[in-house]
Every structure is written in structure tokens, then in C-alpha cells.
C-alpha positions in Angstrom: -24.7 -49.1 79.7 -21.9 -46.7 80.6 -18.7 -47.9 82.2 -18.0 -46.8 85.8 -14.9 -44.8 84.9 -14.0 -44.1 88.6 -14.1 -47.8 89.5 -11.9 -48.7 86.5 -9.4 -46.0 87.4 -9.3 -47.2 91.0 -8.6 -50.7 89.7 -5.7 -49.5 87.5 -4.3 -47.4 90.3 -4.0 -50.5 92.5 -2.2 -52.3 89.8 0.2 -49.3 89.1 1.3 -48.5 92.7 4.9 -49.8 92.1 5.2 -47.8 88.9 4.0 -44.7 90.6 6.6 -45.1 93.3 9.4 -45.6 90.7 8.4 -42.4 89.0 8.1 -40.5 92.3 11.5 -41.7 93.6 13.5 -39.9 90.9 15.6 -37.0 92.1 14.4 -34.1 89.9 13.4 -34.2 86.2 15.7 -35.3 83.5 15.6 -37.2 80.2 15.2 -40.5 82.1 12.0 -39.1 83.6 10.6 -38.3 80.2 11.3 -41.9 79.2 9.5 -43.1 82.4 6.5 -41.0 81.5 6.4 -42.3 78.0 6.6 -45.8 79.2 3.9 -45.1 81.7 1.7 -43.7 78.9 2.1 -46.8 76.8 1.6 -49.1 79.8 -1.6 -47.3 80.9 -2.9 -47.3 77.3 -2.2 -51.0 77.1 -3.9 -51.7 80.4 -7.0 -49.7 79.4 -7.3 -51.5 76.1 -7.0 -54.8 77.9 -9.8 -53.8 80.3 -11.9 -52.5 77.5 -11.6 -55.8 75.6 -12.6 -57.7 78.7 -15.6 -55.4 79.3 -16.4 -55.3 75.6 -18.5 -52.1 75.8 -16.1 -49.2 76.4 -16.3 -46.3 74.0 -13.2 -44.4 72.9 -14.2 -41.5 75.1 -14.5 -43.7 78.1 -11.1 -45.3 77.4 -9.5 -41.9 77.0 -11.1 -40.7 80.3 -9.8 -43.7 82.2 -6.3 -43.3 80.7 -6.1 -39.5 81.3 -7.3 -39.8 84.9 -4.9 -42.7 85.6 -1.9 -41.0 84.1 -2.7 -37.7 85.9 -2.6 -39.7 89.2 0.5 -41.7 88.2 2.8 -38.9 87.1 3.2 -35.7 89.1 5.1 -33.0 87.3 6.6 -30.6 89.8 5.2 -27.0 89.8 2.5 -27.9 87.2 -1.1 -27.8 88.4 -3.2 -31.0 88.1 -5.6 -29.5 85.7 -2.7 -28.6 83.3 -1.2 -32.1 83.7 -4.7 -33.5 82.7 -4.7 -31.3 79.6 -1.2 -32.5 78.7 -2.2 -36.2 79.1 -5.3 -35.6 77.1 -3.2 -34.5 74.2 -0.6 -37.2 74.8 -3.2 -39.9 74.7 -4.7 -38.6 71.5 -1.2 -38.3 69.8 -0.2 -41.8 71.0 -3.3 -43.4 69.7 -3.2 -41.6 66.4 0.5 -42.3 65.9 0.2 -46.0 66.8 -2.9 -46.5 64.7 -1.3 -44.8 61.7 2.3 -46.1 61.8 1.9 -49.4 63.6 -1.7 -50.3 62.8 -4.9 -50.8 64.7 -3.5 -54.1 66.0 -0.6 -52.3 67.8 -1.3 -54.1 71.0 -0.8 -57.5 69.4 2.4 -56.3 67.8 3.9 -55.4 71.2 2.9 -58.8 72.5 -0.4 -58.1 74.2 -3.1 -60.5 73.1 -6.6 -59.3 73.7 -9.4 -61.8 74.3 -11.8 -62.0 71.4 
């Protein structure tokens, strides 16, 4: 049975309200904002993986869709249209997952201290 991506994104949005406000409160874009976006990317990916482990039936495509939609909501890049931000986050999620799996291992969540239920 397919996962309700919209409901899962809504749940993550509720949990990430404080993070969204922190990112939005910055005065213009600088290197600190890039760090915030990277931290948000890792945070969202970790939250999606945790949700997936609890649901037990999410495909990689569903996890990616949830992560991209959540990130696109979470981070607003000035003067960049939403559709282009979504493309950026789509690539960023792919690169992050490939990089973490290759250089850290498939158990990267456990290595950063997030224990998934089995």
C-alpha cells in the first residue's frame, strides 16, 4: 500500500516549524545560511528515515519525495522559484544519500547516533 506522502510531509512540517523560523530569520544569504541548509538537509533526511523505519513500507522514491517536498517548504532561497528549488533539493538528496552510503556506509544513521527500530 502506498504511503500518504502529503500526510507525512505535513507531520514533518509541524515538527520543523522552529527550524524553518531559524532559517527564515537570517538577514540575507551568507556561508552560515549554506551551513543551515546543509544541516536542514541532514535533519530532514534523518527524520524521513526514522519515519520510514516506523512505517516499514516506504520505498526510496517515497522517501525522496517526502524529503524534497519538506526541504522545499523549509528553505526559501530568495529570487529562486519554488520549482527550481525543488530541482535543487532533488539533486541534493540524491547526492547526500549516495555520499553517505558510499563513504559512511548504509548504517549512517546509527553512526550519527540515530537508532532505528528494527
